[in-house]
C-alpha positions in Angstrom: -25.6 -3.1 1.9 -21.7 -3.1 1.5 -20.5 -0.2 -0.1 -17.5 0.0 -3.0 -15.5 1.2 -0.3 -15.4 -1.7 1.9 -15.3 -4.1 -0.7 -11.9 -2.5 -2.1 -10.6 -2.3 1.6 -11.2 -5.8 2.7 -7.6 -7.7 2.5 -7.3 -7.5 -1.5 -6.3 -10.6 -3.7 -7.6 -12.9 -0.2 -11.0 -14.0 -0.1 -12.5 -11.7 -2.4 -12.5 -13.8 -5.1 -12.8 -17.2 -3.7 -15.4 -19.7 -4.0 -15.0 -21.8 -0.4 -17.4 -21.6 2.2 -15.4 -22.0 5.9 -16.6 -22.3 9.0 -15.1 -19.7 11.6 -14.3 -21.7 15.0 -11.7 -19.6 17.2 -8.4 -21.7 17.2 -7.7 -22.8 21.0 -3.7 -22.9 20.2 -3.8 -19.3 19.6 -0.8 -17.3 21.0 -2.0 -15.0 24.0 -1.1 -11.3 23.3 -0.6 -10.8 26.6 2.4 -13.5 27.4 4.3 -12.0 24.8 7.1 -10.4 25.8 9.0 -8.3 23.1 13.2 -8.9 22.4 14.3 -7.8 19.9 15.6 -10.7 17.4 20.0 -10.6 17.4 21.0 -9.0 14.0 18.0 -6.6 13.4 18.3 -2.8 13.6 16.3 0.4 13.6 14.7 1.9 10.0 12.5 4.9 10.5 9.6 4.3 8.3 7.3 7.4 7.9 7.3 9.4 11.5 8.4 5.9 13.1 10.8 3.6 13.5 10.8 -0.2 13.4 13.3 -3.0 13.9 14.1 -5.5 10.9 16.3 -7.6 10.0 20.0 -6.6 8.9 21.4 -6.4 6.5 17.8 -5.6 4.6 16.7 -2.5 2.5 13.0 -1.5 2.4 11.0 -0.7 -0.7 14.0 -1.3 -3.2 12.4 -1.5 -6.4 12.1 -1.5 -10.1 10.3 0.3 -12.5 7.9 -0.3 -15.1 7.0 1.7 -17.9 3.0 1.8 -18.4 0.2 4.0 -17.8 1.5 5.0 -14.5 4.7 4.8 -13.0 4.7 1.4 -11.3 7.2 -0.1 -8.9 7.4 -4.0 -7.1 9.9 -3.7 -4.9 11.9 -6.6 -3.5 14.1 -6.7 -0.6 15.5 -10.4 -0.8 17.0 -11.6 -4.2 14.0 -14.2 -3.6 11.6 -11.6 -3.6 13.0 -10.3 -7.5 9.8 -11.9 -8.9 7.2 -11.3 -6.4 4.9 -8.8 -6.8 3.6 -9.0 -3.2 6.1 -7.5 -1.6 5.9 -3.6 -3.0 6.5 -0.1 -1.4 4.2 3.1 -1.5 4.5 6.6 -0.3 1.6 9.2 -0.9 2.4 12.8 0.6 -1.0 14.5 0.8 -2.7 14.2 -2.5 1.0 12.7 -4.5 2.4 9.3 -4.7 5.9 9.0 -5.0 8.8 5.9 -5.1 12.4 5.4 -5.4 13.3 3.1 -8.1 16.4 0.4 -8.1 20.2 2.3 -8.7 19.3 2.4 -12.4 22.6 1.4 -13.3 21.4 -1.7 -12.3 18.3 -2.1 -14.1 17.2 -4.6 -16.0 15.9 -3.1 -18.8 15.0 -4.3 -21.9 17.5 -3.6 -24.4 16.2 -0.7 -26.3 16.0 1.4 -23.1 19.5 0.4 -22.0 20.3 4.3 -22.4 22.4 6.8 -20.5 20.7 7.4 -16.8 19.4 10.6 -17.6 18.7 8.8 -21.2 16.4 6.7 -19.8 14.5 9.0 -17.4 13.9 11.3 -19.6 12.6 8.6 -22.4 10.7 6.8 -19.4 8.1 9.4 -19.1 8.2 10.8 -22.8 7.1 6.9 -23.6 4.6 7.1 -20.7 3.1 10.4 -22.5 2.9 8.6 -26.3 1.4 5.1 -24.4 -1.7 7.6 -23.9 -2.2 9.5 -26.7 -1.8 6.3 -28.6 -3.9 4.0 -26.8 -6.5 6.9 -26.7 -6.3 8.5 -29.6 -10.0 8.8 -30.3 -10.5 10.4 -26.9 -9.7 14.7 -26.7 -8.8 14.7 -22.9 -5.5 13.0 -23.8 -4.4 14.6 -26.0 -4.0 17.5 -23.7 -1.2 16.3 -22.2 1.9 18.0 -22.6 5.4 19.1 -20.5 4.6 21.2 -18.1 8.3 22.0 -17.2 11.7 22.5 -20.3 13.3 19.4 -20.5 16.4 18.4 -18.7 19.1 15.8 -18.1 17.3 15.2 -14.6 13.9 15.0 -15.3 10.8 14.9 -17.5 7.5 15.8 -16.1 4.3 16.2 -17.7 0.5 17.2 -16.9 -3.3 16.4 -18.3 -6.5 15.6 -17.3 -6.8 13.8 -13.9 -3.4 12.9 -13.9 0.4 13.6 -14.3 4.2 12.2 -13.7 7.2 13.9 -12.3 10.5 11.8 -13.1 13.6 13.0 -10.9 17.3 11.6 -11.7 19.4 11.8 -7.8 23.2 11.1 -9.0 24.0 10.5 -5.3 22.5 7.1 -5.5 21.8 6.8 -8.9 17.8 6.2 -8.3 15.1 7.4 -10.4 12.7 9.3 -8.0 8.8 9.6 -9.5 5.3 11.6 -7.8 2.5 11.2 -9.7 -1.5 11.4 -8.4 -2.7 9.4 -5.6 -5.8 7.8 -7.3 -6.2 6.1 -4.0 -7.3 9.1 -2.4 -10.4 8.9 -4.8 -13.3 8.4 -3.3 -15.2 5.4 -5.3 -19.3 5.2 -6.2 -21.1 2.9 -7.6 -24.4 3.8 -9.3 -27.4 3.1 -7.9 -29.8 -0.2 -9.0 -31.1 0.0 -12.9 -28.9 2.7 -13.4 -26.0 3.3 -16.0 -22.5 4.5 -15.0 -21.7 7.8 -16.1 -17.9 8.9 -17.4 -19.5 12.9 -17.3 -17.3 15.0 -17.9 -13.2 15.0 -18.3 -11.4 15.4 -15.4 -9.8 18.3 -14.6 -6.0 19.4 -15.4 -3.3 18.3 -13.3 -1.2 20.9 -13.7 -1.2 23.4 -11.1 -1.2 20.5 -8.4 2.1 19.1 -10.8 3.6 22.5 -10.3 2.2 23.0 -6.7 4.9 19.5 -6.5 8.0 21.1 -8.4 7.8 24.2 -6.4 7.5 22.8 -2.9 7.2 19.3 -2.3 10.5 18.1 -4.5 12.5 20.5 -2.9 11.4 19.4 1.0 13.1 16.1 -0.2 16.7 14.2 0.3 18.5 11.4 -0.2 18.8 8.9 2.8 20.8 5.7 3.6 19.0 2.9 4.9 19.3 3.0 9.3 20.3 6.6 8.6 17.9 8.9 10.9 16.9 12.5 10.4 17.4 14.9 13.1 14.0 17.0 12.2 10.5 16.9 12.0 9.4 14.6 8.5 8.2 12.1 6.7 10.9 8.6 5.9 10.3 6.6 2.8 12.7 3.8 2.0 15.5 5.6 0.8 14.7 9.6 1.8 13.0 11.9 3.4 10.4 14.7 3.4 10.8 17.0 6.0 7.8 19.3 7.1 6.6 22.3 5.8 7.9 25.7 7.0 6.2 26.2 9.8 4.0 23.5 10.3 3.4 19.2 10.4 2.1 17.7 7.4 -1.2 16.2 8.1 -1.6 13.4 5.4 1.2 10.8 4.9 1.1 7.7 4.1 4.0 5.0 3.9 3.5 1.2 2.3 6.6 -1.5 2.9 7.4 -4.8 2.4 10.0 -7.0 3.5 11.4 -10.4 4.2 13.1 -12.3 7.1 15.6 -14.2 5.5 15.3 -16.7 7.9 11.8 -17.9 6.5 10.7 -18.9 2.5 7.4 -17.7 1.9 6.7 -15.5 4.4 6.5 -11.6 3.3 5.7 -9.3 6.0 3.9 -5.5 5.6 4.0 -2.5 7.3 1.6 0.3 6.7 1.4 3.7 8.3 -0.5 6.4 7.9 -3.0 9.5 8.8 -6.5 8.5 9.2 -7.9 11.3 6.5 -11.2 12.2 6.1 -11.7 11.4 2.2 -10.6 7.9 2.7 -12.4 6.6 5.4 -14.2 3.4 5.0 -16.7 1.0 6.4 -14.8 -1.2 7.6 -13.0 1.0 10.4 -16.2 3.6 10.5 -15.0 4.4 14.0 -12.1 5.5 16.1 -12.5 2.2 18.8 -10.5 -0.5 17.2 -12.6 -2.6 19.4 -16.3 -1.5 17.7 -14.6 -2.0 14.1 -16.1 -4.7 11.8 -13.8 -7.9 11.4 -12.6 -9.6 8.2 -14.8 -12.3 8.6 -17.7 -10.9 9.8 -17.1 -8.4 6.3 -17.0 -11.6 4.1 -19.9 -13.0 5.9 -22.1 -10.2 5.1 -21.0 -9.8 1.8 -21.5 -13.3 1.3 -25.1 -12.4 2.3 -25.4 -10.0 0.0 -24.2 -12.4 -2.6 -26.6 -14.9 -2.4 -29.6 -12.9 -2.1 -28.3 -11.3 -5.8 -27.8 -14.7 -6.9 -31.4 -15.9 -5.5 -33.0 -12.7 -7.4 -31.2 -13.5 -10.5 -31.7 -17.5 -11.1 -33.3 -18.0 -14.5 -31.8 -14.9 -15.9 -28.8 -14.5 -18.2 -27.0 -12.3 -16.0 -26.7 -15.6 -13.9 -23.5 -17.2 -13.0 -22.1 -19.7 -14.7 -22.3 -22.3 -11.7 -25.7 -21.0 -11.1 -25.6 -20.2 -7.1 -23.2 -22.8 -6.2 -21.0 -21.0 -4.7 -23.1 -17.8 -3.2 -23.0 -17.5 0.3 -18.7 -18.5 0.4 -17.0 -16.6 2.7 -13.7 -17.7 1.7 -12.0 -17.9 5.2 -11.2 -21.5 5.8 -10.6 -20.7 10.0 -9.6 -17.7 12.2 -8.1 -16.9 15.6 -10.3 -15.1 18.0 -9.6 -11.0 18.2 -7.2 -10.0 21.0 -6.2 -6.3 21.7 -3.2 -5.0 22.9 -1.2 -1.8 23.7 1.6 -0.3 21.0 4.0 2.2 22.4 2.5 5.2 21.1 -1.0 4.2 23.5 -2.6 3.2 21.2 -4.8 0.1 21.4 -4.1 -2.6 18.3 -6.3 -5.5 17.9 -4.2 -8.9 16.4 -6.1 -11.5 14.2 -5.0 -14.6 12.4 -7.0 -15.9 9.3 -6.6 -19.1 7.3 -7.8 -19.2 3.9 -7.8 -22.5 1.1 -4.6 -22.6 -0.3 -5.8 -23.4 -3.8 -7.1 -20.0 -4.3 -6.2 -16.6 -4.0 -2.8 -16.7 -5.3 -2.1 -19.4 -2.5 -2.1 -17.3 0.2 -2.8 -19.7 3.0 -2.9 -17.6 6.1 -2.6 -13.9 7.3 -1.7 -12.5 10.9 -3.2 -8.5 10.9 -2.3 -6.3 13.6 -4.0 -2.9 13.1 -4.7 0.0 14.9 -7.6 2.4 13.9 -6.3 5.6 14.1 -7.5 9.2 15.2 -9.0 10.9 11.8 -6.4 13.5 11.3 -3.8 13.2 13.7 0.0 12.8 12.9 0.4 10.9 16.3 -2.4 8.1 16.2 -2.1 6.8 12.8 -3.7 4.1 11.2 -1.1 1.1 11.7 -1.7 -2.0 9.7 1.1 -5.0 10.2 0.4 -8.1 8.4 2.2 -11.4 8.1 1.2 -13.1 4.2 2.1 -17.0 3.9 2.5 -18.0 0.6 2.0 -21.9 -0.2 4.2 -24.0 -2.6 1.8 -24.0 -5.8 2.1 -19.8 -6.2 3.0 -18.9 -9.4 5.6 -16.8 -8.3 9.0 -18.1 -8.7 10.5 -16.9 -5.8 7.7 -18.6 -3.5 6.7 -22.3 -5.7 7.9 -25.9 -4.2 8.3 -24.0 -0.3 6.6 -23.8 2.4 5.8 -20.6 4.4 6.6 -21.0 8.4 3.9 -22.7 10.8 1.1 -20.1 12.1 2.4 -19.3 15.4 5.9 -18.3 13.8 4.5 -16.1 11.8 2.2 -14.5 14.6 5.4 -13.8 16.4 7.1 -12.7 14.0 4.1 -10.3 13.3 4.0 -9.1 16.9 7.6 -9.0 17.0 7.3 -6.3 14.3 4.6 -4.2 16.1 6.0 -4.1 19.3 9.2 -2.5 18.3 7.4 0.3 16.7 7.6 3.5 18.1 7.5 7.4 17.2 10.7 8.4 15.9 12.6 11.4 18.1 12.1 14.6 16.7 9.7 13.6 13.8 7.2 15.8 15.0 7.3 19.3 16.2 5.0 19.8 18.9 5.0 23.6 18.6 4.5 23.8 14.6 0.7 23.4 13.8 -0.7 20.7 12.1 -1.5 21.9 8.6 -3.5 20.6 4.5 -1.2 22.4 2.2 -3.3 19.9 -0.4 -6.5 20.6 0.8 -7.6 22.7 -2.9 -6.2 19.7 -4.8 -8.5 17.2 -3.6 -11.8 16.8 -5.7 
């Protein structure tokens, strides 16, 4: 039985919702990674991601974003005008259990007219409105009435905390961007009730005020703004528009930086880079080992899930819980084809595997293929993290305006581009102090 964590991890939004049964034979014309020599493309520049350097198209702005009000800060990021409307291009940063993101310059935001206010007031109002939305939509729930400010309101930030959540918003005048911190829900373990049991919400989650105060006192002061292409000269973690210095006397163990961007030479191709410490509290069934050669492939995982689905559907036939189409689509993997797994070494000596997968173009938001180059990572290691580089091809019938009517490049070109990104990854000099101990200052805040 595949657990919930595996279902959440398996290439979100791709084959999970698909209803097509596909074959899984290797392509004879796939590109051999052993024959690939890295050559830095003309016009590309080095950029800092986490503790790493990567070559990306120049000019480019990793993780640029605009802010949407809602239950949590949401940032749909873009790095080229053609991706302004696309939700596939996004950025994410986490330091320990704290999520973080940077907005576009607030002076250029296309906000609702009712929020076209001075920048400081916009930052203040965004947090207060979010709080009021909580109270309004959950007025009958006592736990949401416990949300309250945790520091005096100023023109530069607003913050509040409550059961299971907090938000801290800070405006930095130097570059007119908003910075937001909130609890990283992705680090909480998800559990599925046993057969015949009913999910029980249990007692209200504890207040996040202690964690929020720790963020204000110890994490916010470690952050400084950074211009794209500017390289820090001390140990720490780069964000798209800033830098978190390591805590005094130690190396921050748990971090994740995930960014997306496009190569302006290609339409309908989004590139994703995700680098994170492999944290014990976020383990998944897909990568249960530190040996990438032992990890399950996406197509094997899809077939196992399809078998489970077919088994459950057969048991439910003739009952009210049966699918609208019966068991017609039970056993579907949603994968049309794939290339064989190949292995390569990255600049820090980590072994990675390279894969190419194609999908039916009429489903899954018209994703037609993915190239994936990934390492397993070593548990708790800041020098050998889990790395995932992806190239996602989007079909011309996609709903996103940025992709409609255009085609992605051939799979071979996307594979070469993903390989270029992966081969260019190298540790940033001075990113880690070898004499400093690796520390987890947020351990007491984990559930």
